[in-house]
ZAKE-641239 format. One record per atom (N, C-alpha, C): atom name; residue number from 1; z, x, y. Coordinates in Angstrom, 1 decimal, m for minus. Atoms other than C-alpha are relative to their C-alpha. Example, Ala and Ser with C-alpha at 12.3 -4.5 7.8 and 13.67 -1.06 7.14 Angstrom:
% residues 2
+-------+-----+--------+--------+--------+
: atome : num :      z :      x :      y :
+-------+-----+--------+--------+--------+
:     N :   1 :    0.0 :    0.9 :   m1.2 :
:    CA :   1 :    7.8 :   12.3 :   m4.5 :
:     C :   1 :    0.0 :    0.9 :    1.2 :
:     N :   2 :    0.0 :   m0.9 :   m1.1 :
:    CA :   2 :    7.1 :   13.7 :   m1.1 :
:     C :   2 :    0.8 :   m0.8 :    1.1 :
+-------+-----+--------+--------+--------+
END
This chain:
% residues 132
+-------+-----+--------+--------+--------+
: atome : num :      z :      x :      y :
+-------+-----+--------+--------+--------+
:     N :   1 :   m1.4 :    0.4 :    0.1 :
:    CA :   1 :   78.4 :  115.7 :   96.4 :
:     C :   1 :    0.1 :   m1.1 :   m1.0 :
:     N :   2 :   m0.3 :    1.0 :    1.0 :
:    CA :   2 :   79.9 :  113.6 :   93.7 :
:     C :   2 :    0.2 :   m1.4 :    0.7 :
:     N :   3 :   m0.2 :    1.4 :   m0.5 :
:    CA :   3 :   79.9 :  109.8 :   94.2 :
:     C :   3 :    1.3 :   m0.5 :   m0.6 :
:     N :   4 :   m1.3 :    0.6 :    0.5 :
:    CA :   4 :   83.2 :  107.9 :   93.8 :
:     C :   4 :   m0.4 :   m1.1 :   m1.0 :
:     N :   5 :    0.2 :    1.0 :    1.0 :
:    CA :   5 :   83.4 :  105.8 :   90.7 :
:     C :   5 :    1.2 :   m0.8 :   m0.1 :
:     N :   6 :   m1.1 :    0.9 :    0.3 :
:    CA :   6 :   85.6 :  102.8 :   90.2 :
:     C :   6 :    0.5 :    0.4 :   m1.4 :
:     N :   7 :   m0.4 :   m0.3 :    1.3 :
:    CA :   7 :   87.8 :  103.6 :   87.3 :
:     C :   7 :   m0.6 :   m0.9 :   m1.1 :
:     N :   8 :    0.5 :    0.8 :    1.1 :
:    CA :   8 :   86.3 :  102.5 :   84.0 :
:     C :   8 :    1.1 :   m0.6 :   m0.7 :
:     N :   9 :   m1.0 :    0.8 :    0.7 :
:    CA :   9 :   88.1 :  100.1 :   81.8 :
:     C :   9 :    0.9 :    0.9 :   m0.8 :
:     N :  10 :   m0.8 :   m0.9 :    0.8 :
:    CA :  10 :   89.3 :  102.8 :   79.4 :
:     C :  10 :    0.9 :    0.9 :    0.9 :
:     N :  11 :   m0.8 :   m0.8 :   m0.9 :
:    CA :  11 :   90.5 :  104.9 :   82.4 :
:     C :  11 :    1.2 :   m0.8 :    0.5 :
:     N :  12 :   m1.1 :    0.8 :   m0.5 :
:    CA :  12 :   92.5 :  102.0 :   83.7 :
:     C :  12 :    1.1 :   m0.2 :   m1.1 :
:     N :  13 :   m1.0 :    0.1 :    1.1 :
:    CA :  13 :   94.1 :  101.5 :   80.3 :
:     C :  13 :    0.9 :    1.2 :   m0.1 :
:     N :  14 :   m0.8 :   m1.3 :    0.0 :
:    CA :  14 :   95.2 :  105.2 :   80.4 :
:     C :  14 :    1.1 :    0.0 :    1.0 :
:     N :  15 :   m0.9 :    0.0 :   m1.1 :
:    CA :  15 :   97.0 :  104.4 :   83.6 :
:     C :  15 :    1.2 :   m1.0 :   m0.3 :
:     N :  16 :   m1.0 :    1.1 :    0.3 :
:    CA :  16 :   99.1 :  101.6 :   81.9 :
:     C :  16 :    1.5 :    0.5 :    0.1 :
:     N :  17 :   m1.4 :   m0.3 :   m0.1 :
:    CA :  17 :  102.4 :  103.6 :   81.5 :
:     C :  17 :    0.5 :    0.4 :    1.3 :
:     N :  18 :   m0.4 :   m0.5 :   m1.3 :
:    CA :  18 :  102.5 :  104.6 :   85.1 :
:     C :  18 :    0.6 :   m1.1 :    0.9 :
:     N :  19 :   m0.6 :    0.9 :   m0.9 :
:    CA :  19 :  104.4 :  102.9 :   87.9 :
:     C :  19 :   m1.1 :   m0.5 :    1.0 :
:     N :  20 :    1.0 :    0.5 :   m0.9 :
:    CA :  20 :  102.5 :  100.8 :   90.5 :
:     C :  20 :   m0.3 :    1.1 :    1.1 :
:     N :  21 :    0.3 :   m1.1 :   m1.0 :
:    CA :  21 :  102.9 :  103.7 :   93.0 :
:     C :  21 :   m0.9 :    1.1 :   m0.6 :
:     N :  22 :    0.8 :   m1.0 :    0.6 :
:    CA :  22 :  101.4 :  106.2 :   90.6 :
:     C :  22 :   m1.4 :   m0.5 :   m0.2 :
:     N :  23 :    1.3 :    0.6 :    0.2 :
:    CA :  23 :   98.5 :  103.9 :   89.7 :
:     C :  23 :   m0.8 :   m0.1 :    1.3 :
:     N :  24 :    0.7 :    0.1 :   m1.3 :
:    CA :  24 :   97.7 :  103.2 :   93.4 :
:     C :  24 :   m0.4 :    1.4 :    0.5 :
:     N :  25 :    0.3 :   m1.3 :   m0.5 :
:    CA :  25 :   97.9 :  106.9 :   94.2 :
:     C :  25 :   m1.3 :    0.6 :   m0.7 :
:     N :  26 :    1.2 :   m0.4 :    0.7 :
:    CA :  26 :   95.3 :  107.7 :   91.5 :
:     C :  26 :   m1.2 :   m0.6 :    0.5 :
:     N :  27 :    1.2 :    0.7 :   m0.5 :
:    CA :  27 :   92.9 :  105.1 :   92.8 :
:     C :  27 :   m0.3 :    0.5 :    1.4 :
:     N :  28 :    0.3 :   m0.4 :   m1.4 :
:    CA :  28 :   93.3 :  106.1 :   96.5 :
:     C :  28 :   m0.4 :    1.4 :    0.1 :
:     N :  29 :    0.3 :   m1.4 :   m0.2 :
:    CA :  29 :   93.2 :  109.8 :   96.1 :
:     C :  29 :   m1.2 :    0.5 :   m0.7 :
:     N :  30 :    1.3 :   m0.3 :    0.6 :
:    CA :  30 :   90.1 :  109.7 :   94.0 :
:     C :  30 :   m1.2 :   m0.2 :    1.0 :
:     N :  31 :    1.0 :    0.2 :   m1.0 :
:    CA :  31 :   88.2 :  108.7 :   97.2 :
:     C :  31 :   m0.3 :    1.3 :    0.8 :
:     N :  32 :    0.3 :   m1.2 :   m0.7 :
:    CA :  32 :   86.4 :  111.4 :   99.2 :
:     C :  32 :    0.9 :    0.3 :    1.2 :
:     N :  33 :   m0.8 :   m0.5 :   m1.1 :
:    CA :  33 :   88.7 :  113.3 :  101.5 :
:     C :  33 :    1.3 :   m0.8 :    0.3 :
:     N :  34 :   m1.2 :    0.8 :   m0.2 :
:    CA :  34 :   91.5 :  110.8 :  101.0 :
:     C :  34 :    1.3 :    0.8 :   m0.1 :
:     N :  35 :   m1.3 :   m0.7 :    0.1 :
:    CA :  35 :   95.1 :  111.9 :  101.6 :
:     C :  35 :    1.1 :   m1.0 :    0.1 :
:     N :  36 :   m1.2 :    0.8 :   m0.1 :
:    CA :  36 :   98.5 :  110.5 :  101.2 :
:     C :  36 :    1.0 :    0.6 :    1.0 :
:     N :  37 :   m0.9 :   m0.4 :   m1.0 :
:    CA :  37 :  101.0 :  110.6 :  104.0 :
:     C :  37 :    1.1 :   m1.1 :    0.0 :
:     N :  38 :   m1.1 :    1.0 :   m0.1 :
:    CA :  38 :  104.5 :  109.0 :  104.1 :
:     C :  38 :    0.2 :   m0.3 :    1.4 :
:     N :  39 :   m0.2 :    0.6 :   m1.4 :
:    CA :  39 :  104.9 :  106.8 :  107.2 :
:     C :  39 :    0.8 :   m1.2 :   m0.2 :
:     N :  40 :   m0.9 :    1.1 :    0.1 :
:    CA :  40 :  107.6 :  104.3 :  107.8 :
:     C :  40 :    0.7 :    0.0 :   m1.4 :
:     N :  41 :   m0.7 :   m0.2 :    1.3 :
:    CA :  41 :  109.2 :  105.6 :  104.6 :
:     C :  41 :   m0.8 :   m0.6 :   m1.2 :
:     N :  42 :    0.9 :    0.5 :    1.1 :
:    CA :  42 :  106.2 :  104.3 :  102.5 :
:     C :  42 :   m1.2 :    0.8 :   m0.1 :
:     N :  43 :    1.3 :   m0.8 :    0.2 :
:    CA :  43 :  103.1 :  105.9 :  101.0 :
:     C :  43 :   m1.1 :   m0.7 :    0.8 :
:     N :  44 :    1.2 :    0.5 :   m0.6 :
:    CA :  44 :  100.0 :  105.4 :  103.2 :
:     C :  44 :   m1.1 :    0.9 :   m0.4 :
:     N :  45 :    1.2 :   m0.7 :    0.5 :
:    CA :  45 :   96.5 :  106.5 :  102.2 :
:     C :  45 :   m1.0 :    0.0 :    1.2 :
:     N :  46 :    0.7 :   m0.1 :   m1.2 :
:    CA :  46 :   94.3 :  107.8 :  104.9 :
:     C :  46 :   m1.3 :    0.8 :   m0.2 :
:     N :  47 :    1.2 :   m0.8 :    0.0 :
:    CA :  47 :   90.8 :  109.1 :  105.6 :
:     C :  47 :   m0.1 :    0.5 :    1.5 :
:     N :  48 :    0.1 :   m0.6 :   m1.3 :
:    CA :  48 :   90.7 :  111.5 :  108.5 :
:     C :  48 :    1.0 :   m0.6 :    1.0 :
:     N :  49 :   m1.1 :    0.5 :   m0.8 :
:    CA :  49 :   94.0 :  110.2 :  109.8 :
:     C :  49 :    0.1 :   m1.5 :    0.2 :
:     N :  50 :   m0.1 :    1.5 :   m0.1 :
:    CA :  50 :   93.2 :  106.5 :  109.6 :
:     C :  50 :    0.4 :   m0.6 :   m1.3 :
:     N :  51 :   m0.5 :    0.6 :    1.3 :
:    CA :  51 :   95.0 :  104.3 :  107.1 :
:     C :  51 :   m1.0 :   m1.0 :   m0.5 :
:     N :  52 :    0.9 :    0.9 :    0.7 :
:    CA :  52 :   92.8 :  102.5 :  104.6 :
:     C :  52 :    0.8 :   m0.8 :   m1.0 :
:     N :  53 :   m0.8 :    0.7 :    1.0 :
:    CA :  53 :   95.6 :  101.4 :  102.2 :
:     C :  53 :    1.5 :    0.5 :    0.2 :
:     N :  54 :   m1.4 :   m0.4 :   m0.1 :
:    CA :  54 :   99.4 :  101.4 :  102.2 :
:     C :  54 :    0.7 :   m0.8 :   m1.1 :
:     N :  55 :   m0.9 :    0.7 :    1.0 :
:    CA :  55 :  102.0 :  100.5 :   99.6 :
:     C :  55 :    1.2 :   m0.5 :    0.8 :
:     N :  56 :   m1.1 :    0.6 :   m0.7 :
:    CA :  56 :  104.7 :   98.2 :  100.7 :
:     C :  56 :    0.8 :   m0.8 :   m1.0 :
:     N :  57 :   m0.8 :    0.9 :    0.9 :
:    CA :  57 :  107.5 :   96.1 :   99.2 :
:     C :  57 :    0.6 :   m1.0 :    0.9 :
:     N :  58 :   m0.5 :    1.1 :   m0.8 :
:    CA :  58 :  108.4 :   92.7 :  100.5 :
:     C :  58 :    1.0 :   m0.7 :   m1.0 :
:     N :  59 :   m1.0 :    0.6 :    0.9 :
:    CA :  59 :  111.6 :   91.3 :   98.9 :
:     C :  59 :    0.0 :    0.7 :   m1.3 :
:     N :  60 :    0.0 :   m0.9 :    1.2 :
:    CA :  60 :  111.4 :   94.3 :   96.5 :
:     C :  60 :   m1.2 :   m0.2 :   m0.9 :
:     N :  61 :    1.2 :    0.2 :    0.8 :
:    CA :  61 :  108.0 :   93.2 :   95.2 :
:     C :  61 :   m1.0 :    1.0 :    0.5 :
:     N :  62 :    1.0 :   m1.0 :   m0.5 :
:    CA :  62 :  105.5 :   96.1 :   95.3 :
:     C :  62 :   m1.3 :   m0.7 :    0.3 :
:     N :  63 :    1.3 :    0.6 :   m0.4 :
:    CA :  63 :  102.2 :   95.4 :   97.0 :
:     C :  63 :   m0.8 :    1.1 :    0.7 :
:     N :  64 :    0.9 :   m0.8 :   m0.8 :
:    CA :  64 :   99.2 :   97.1 :   98.5 :
:     C :  64 :   m0.6 :   m0.8 :    1.1 :
:     N :  65 :    0.6 :    0.6 :   m1.1 :
:    CA :  65 :   97.8 :   96.3 :  101.9 :
:     C :  65 :   m1.3 :    0.7 :    0.3 :
:     N :  66 :    1.3 :   m0.6 :   m0.3 :
:    CA :  66 :   94.1 :   96.9 :  102.7 :
:     C :  66 :   m0.7 :   m0.7 :    1.0 :
:     N :  67 :    0.8 :    0.7 :   m0.9 :
:    CA :  67 :   91.7 :   96.2 :  105.4 :
:     C :  67 :   m1.1 :   m0.8 :   m0.8 :
:     N :  68 :    0.9 :    0.9 :    0.7 :
:    CA :  68 :   89.4 :   93.4 :  104.4 :
:     C :  68 :   m1.2 :   m0.3 :    0.9 :
:     N :  69 :    1.2 :    0.4 :   m0.7 :
:    CA :  69 :   85.9 :   92.4 :  105.4 :
:     C :  69 :    0.2 :   m1.3 :    0.7 :
:     N :  70 :   m0.2 :    1.3 :   m0.7 :
:    CA :  70 :   85.7 :   89.5 :  107.9 :
:     C :  70 :   m0.2 :   m1.2 :   m1.0 :
:     N :  71 :    0.0 :    1.2 :    0.8 :
:    CA :  71 :   86.5 :   86.3 :  106.1 :
:     C :  71 :    0.6 :    0.2 :   m1.4 :
:     N :  72 :   m0.6 :   m0.3 :    1.4 :
:    CA :  72 :   87.8 :   88.0 :  102.9 :
:     C :  72 :    1.4 :   m0.4 :   m0.1 :
:     N :  73 :   m1.5 :    0.3 :    0.1 :
:    CA :  73 :   91.5 :   87.6 :  103.7 :
:     C :  73 :    0.2 :   m1.5 :   m0.2 :
:     N :  74 :   m0.2 :    1.5 :    0.1 :
:    CA :  74 :   91.2 :   83.8 :  104.1 :
:     C :  74 :   m0.5 :   m0.4 :   m1.4 :
:     N :  75 :    0.6 :    0.3 :    1.3 :
:    CA :  75 :   89.0 :   83.6 :  100.9 :
:     C :  75 :    1.0 :    0.4 :   m1.1 :
:     N :  76 :   m0.8 :   m0.5 :    1.1 :
:    CA :  76 :   91.3 :   85.7 :   98.7 :
:     C :  76 :    1.4 :   m0.7 :    0.0 :
:     N :  77 :   m1.3 :    0.7 :    0.0 :
:    CA :  77 :   94.6 :   84.2 :   99.9 :
:     C :  77 :   m0.1 :   m1.5 :   m0.4 :
:     N :  78 :    0.2 :    1.4 :    0.3 :
:    CA :  78 :   93.2 :   80.7 :   99.7 :
:     C :  78 :   m0.3 :   m0.2 :   m1.5 :
:     N :  79 :    0.4 :    0.2 :    1.4 :
:    CA :  79 :   91.8 :   81.2 :   96.2 :
:     C :  79 :    1.1 :    0.3 :   m1.0 :
:     N :  80 :   m1.1 :   m0.4 :    0.9 :
:    CA :  80 :   94.9 :   82.9 :   94.7 :
:     C :  80 :    1.2 :    0.4 :    0.8 :
:     N :  81 :   m1.1 :   m0.4 :   m0.8 :
:    CA :  81 :   98.0 :   82.8 :   96.9 :
:     C :  81 :    1.2 :    0.6 :   m0.8 :
:     N :  82 :   m1.0 :   m0.7 :    0.9 :
:    CA :  82 :  100.1 :   84.0 :   93.9 :
:     C :  82 :   m0.2 :    1.5 :   m0.1 :
:     N :  83 :    0.4 :   m1.4 :    0.1 :
:    CA :  83 :   98.3 :   87.3 :   94.0 :
:     C :  83 :   m0.2 :    0.7 :    1.3 :
:     N :  84 :    0.3 :   m0.5 :   m1.3 :
:    CA :  84 :   97.2 :   87.7 :   97.6 :
:     C :  84 :    0.8 :   m0.6 :    1.1 :
:     N :  85 :   m0.8 :    0.5 :   m1.1 :
:    CA :  85 :   99.0 :   87.3 :  100.9 :
:     C :  85 :   m0.5 :    0.6 :    1.3 :
:     N :  86 :    0.3 :   m0.6 :   m1.3 :
:    CA :  86 :   98.6 :   87.9 :  104.6 :
:     C :  86 :    1.2 :    0.9 :    0.4 :
:     N :  87 :   m1.1 :   m0.9 :   m0.2 :
:    CA :  87 :  100.7 :   91.0 :  105.3 :
:     C :  87 :    0.5 :   m0.1 :    1.5 :
:     N :  88 :   m0.5 :    0.0 :   m1.4 :
:    CA :  88 :  103.0 :   91.1 :  108.4 :
:     C :  88 :   m0.6 :    1.2 :    0.7 :
:     N :  89 :    0.5 :   m1.1 :   m0.9 :
:    CA :  89 :  101.9 :   93.3 :  111.3 :
:     C :  89 :   m1.5 :    0.3 :    0.0 :
:     N :  90 :    1.5 :   m0.3 :    0.1 :
:    CA :  90 :   98.3 :   93.8 :  110.0 :
:     C :  90 :   m0.8 :   m1.2 :   m0.4 :
:     N :  91 :    0.7 :    1.2 :    0.4 :
:    CA :  91 :   97.4 :   90.4 :  108.8 :
:     C :  91 :   m0.9 :   m0.6 :    1.1 :
:     N :  92 :    0.8 :    0.5 :   m1.1 :
:    CA :  92 :   96.2 :   89.3 :  112.2 :
:     C :  92 :   m1.2 :    0.8 :    0.3 :
:     N :  93 :    1.2 :   m0.9 :   m0.2 :
:    CA :  93 :   93.7 :   92.2 :  112.1 :
:     C :  93 :   m0.9 :   m0.1 :   m1.2 :
:     N :  94 :    0.9 :    0.2 :    1.2 :
:    CA :  94 :   92.2 :   90.9 :  108.8 :
:     C :  94 :    0.4 :    0.7 :   m1.3 :
:     N :  95 :   m0.5 :   m0.7 :    1.2 :
:    CA :  95 :   94.2 :   93.0 :  106.4 :
:     C :  95 :    0.5 :   m1.0 :   m1.1 :
:     N :  96 :   m0.5 :    0.9 :    1.1 :
:    CA :  96 :   95.1 :   91.5 :  103.0 :
:     C :  96 :    1.0 :    0.8 :   m0.9 :
:     N :  97 :   m0.9 :   m0.6 :    0.9 :
:    CA :  97 :   98.0 :   92.2 :  100.7 :
:     C :  97 :   m0.2 :   m0.6 :   m1.4 :
:     N :  98 :    0.2 :    0.4 :    1.4 :
:    CA :  98 :   97.9 :   92.1 :   96.9 :
:     C :  98 :    1.3 :    0.5 :   m0.7 :
:     N :  99 :   m1.2 :   m0.3 :    0.8 :
:    CA :  99 :  101.1 :   92.0 :   94.7 :
:     C :  99 :   m0.4 :    0.9 :   m1.1 :
:     N : 100 :    0.2 :   m0.9 :    1.1 :
:    CA : 100 :  101.4 :   94.8 :   92.2 :
:     C : 100 :    1.1 :   m0.1 :   m1.1 :
:     N : 101 :   m1.1 :    0.1 :    1.0 :
:    CA : 101 :  104.1 :   93.4 :   89.9 :
:     C : 101 :   m0.2 :   m1.0 :   m1.1 :
:     N : 102 :    0.2 :    1.0 :    1.0 :
:    CA : 102 :  102.6 :   90.6 :   87.9 :
:     C : 102 :   m1.5 :   m0.1 :   m0.4 :
:     N : 103 :    1.4 :    0.1 :    0.5 :
:    CA : 103 :   99.4 :   90.7 :   85.8 :
:     C : 103 :   m1.0 :    0.6 :    0.9 :
:     N : 104 :    0.8 :   m0.7 :   m1.0 :
:    CA : 104 :   97.8 :   93.2 :   88.0 :
:     C : 104 :   m1.3 :    0.5 :   m0.7 :
:     N : 105 :    1.3 :   m0.5 :    0.5 :
:    CA : 105 :   94.1 :   93.8 :   87.4 :
:     C : 105 :   m0.3 :    1.3 :    0.9 :
:     N : 106 :    0.2 :   m1.3 :   m0.7 :
:    CA : 106 :   93.8 :   97.5 :   88.4 :
:     C : 106 :   m1.4 :    0.3 :    0.4 :
:     N : 107 :    1.4 :   m0.2 :   m0.4 :
:    CA : 107 :   90.0 :   97.4 :   88.5 :
:     C : 107 :   m0.2 :   m0.8 :    1.4 :
:     N : 108 :    0.1 :    0.8 :   m1.3 :
:    CA : 108 :   90.4 :   94.7 :   91.2 :
:     C : 108 :    0.7 :    0.7 :    1.1 :
:     N : 109 :   m0.7 :   m0.8 :   m1.1 :
:    CA : 109 :   92.9 :   96.8 :   93.1 :
:     C : 109 :   m0.9 :    1.1 :    0.4 :
:     N : 110 :    0.9 :   m1.1 :   m0.3 :
:    CA : 110 :   90.4 :   99.7 :   92.9 :
:     C : 110 :   m1.1 :   m0.5 :    0.9 :
:     N : 111 :    1.1 :    0.6 :   m0.9 :
:    CA : 111 :   87.7 :   97.4 :   94.4 :
:     C : 111 :    0.5 :   m0.3 :    1.4 :
:     N : 112 :   m0.6 :    0.3 :   m1.3 :
:    CA : 112 :   90.0 :   96.2 :   97.2 :
:     C : 112 :    0.2 :    1.3 :    0.8 :
:     N : 113 :   m0.2 :   m1.3 :   m0.6 :
:    CA : 113 :   90.9 :   99.8 :   98.0 :
:     C : 113 :   m1.3 :    0.6 :    0.5 :
:     N : 114 :    1.3 :   m0.6 :   m0.3 :
:    CA : 114 :   87.3 :  101.0 :   97.9 :
:     C : 114 :   m0.6 :   m0.7 :    1.2 :
:     N : 115 :    0.6 :    0.8 :   m1.1 :
:    CA : 115 :   86.2 :   98.2 :  100.2 :
:     C : 115 :    0.7 :    0.4 :    1.3 :
:     N : 116 :   m0.7 :   m0.3 :   m1.2 :
:    CA : 116 :   88.9 :   99.0 :  102.7 :
:     C : 116 :   m0.4 :    1.4 :    0.5 :
:     N : 117 :    0.5 :   m1.3 :   m0.3 :
:    CA : 117 :   88.0 :  102.7 :  102.5 :
:     C : 117 :   m1.3 :    0.0 :    0.7 :
:     N : 118 :    1.4 :    0.1 :   m0.6 :
:    CA : 118 :   84.4 :  101.9 :  103.3 :
:     C : 118 :    0.1 :   m0.5 :    1.4 :
:     N : 119 :   m0.1 :    0.5 :   m1.4 :
:    CA : 119 :   85.5 :   99.9 :  106.4 :
:     C : 119 :    0.6 :    1.0 :    0.9 :
:     N : 120 :   m0.7 :   m1.0 :   m0.8 :
:    CA : 120 :   87.6 :  102.8 :  107.7 :
:     C : 120 :   m0.7 :    1.3 :    0.1 :
:     N : 121 :    0.5 :   m1.3 :    0.1 :
:    CA : 121 :   85.8 :  105.9 :  106.6 :
:     C : 121 :   m1.3 :    0.2 :    0.9 :
:     N : 122 :    1.2 :   m0.3 :   m0.7 :
:    CA : 122 :   83.1 :  107.6 :  108.7 :
:     C : 122 :   m1.2 :   m0.3 :   m0.9 :
:     N : 123 :    1.2 :    0.4 :    0.8 :
:    CA : 123 :   79.6 :  106.5 :  107.6 :
:     C : 123 :   m0.5 :    0.9 :   m1.1 :
:     N : 124 :    0.5 :   m1.0 :    1.0 :
:    CA : 124 :   78.7 :  109.7 :  105.8 :
:     C : 124 :    0.9 :    0.0 :   m1.2 :
:     N : 125 :   m0.9 :    0.0 :    1.2 :
:    CA : 125 :   81.8 :  109.5 :  103.6 :
:     C : 125 :   m0.1 :   m1.4 :   m0.7 :
:     N : 126 :    0.2 :    1.4 :    0.6 :
:    CA : 126 :   81.4 :  105.7 :  103.1 :
:     C : 126 :   m1.3 :    0.0 :   m0.9 :
:     N : 127 :    1.2 :    0.0 :    0.7 :
:    CA : 127 :   77.9 :  106.4 :  101.9 :
:     C : 127 :    0.1 :    0.6 :   m1.4 :
:     N : 128 :   m0.2 :   m0.6 :    1.3 :
:    CA : 128 :   79.2 :  108.4 :   99.0 :
:     C : 128 :    0.4 :   m1.0 :   m1.1 :
:     N : 129 :   m0.4 :    1.1 :    1.0 :
:    CA : 129 :   80.5 :  105.2 :   97.4 :
:     C : 129 :   m1.1 :   m0.8 :   m0.4 :
:     N : 130 :    1.0 :    0.9 :    0.4 :
:    CA : 130 :   78.4 :  103.0 :   95.3 :
:     C : 130 :    0.0 :   m1.3 :    0.8 :
:     N : 131 :    0.1 :    1.3 :   m0.8 :
:    CA : 131 :   77.1 :   99.8 :   97.1 :
:     C : 131 :    0.7 :   m1.1 :   m0.7 :
:     N : 132 :   m0.5 :    1.2 :    0.5 :
:    CA : 132 :   78.7 :   96.4 :   96.6 :
:     C : 132 :   m1.0 :   m0.9 :   m0.6 :
+-------+-----+--------+--------+--------+
END
């Protein structure tokens, strides 16, 4: 089986003309067996029915929400509260939100999504991803 690769710098540049929704879709659907399903009128990205990332808009600002490793939410939000936030509804479960409208580092988005996928996916699928 092919292993998932974080988009290379040149690949991310090719994504530049796309909307945040399209860019996020490319990142999420590149993961093994990932699928997109609209829920609550927003795109959610799932592995075997479980959400690992979702796109949301708060006050019309696009964002992605992902499950984070223990302690990561506090670290990310504390280090850069202009880019990261504690999302409503899932924040108490350790999920982290990242704004997708200002100086977005799409490689960083891909890493955040990949880590979330790894936390949600069955072990055999998670093993297809390169280690951190």
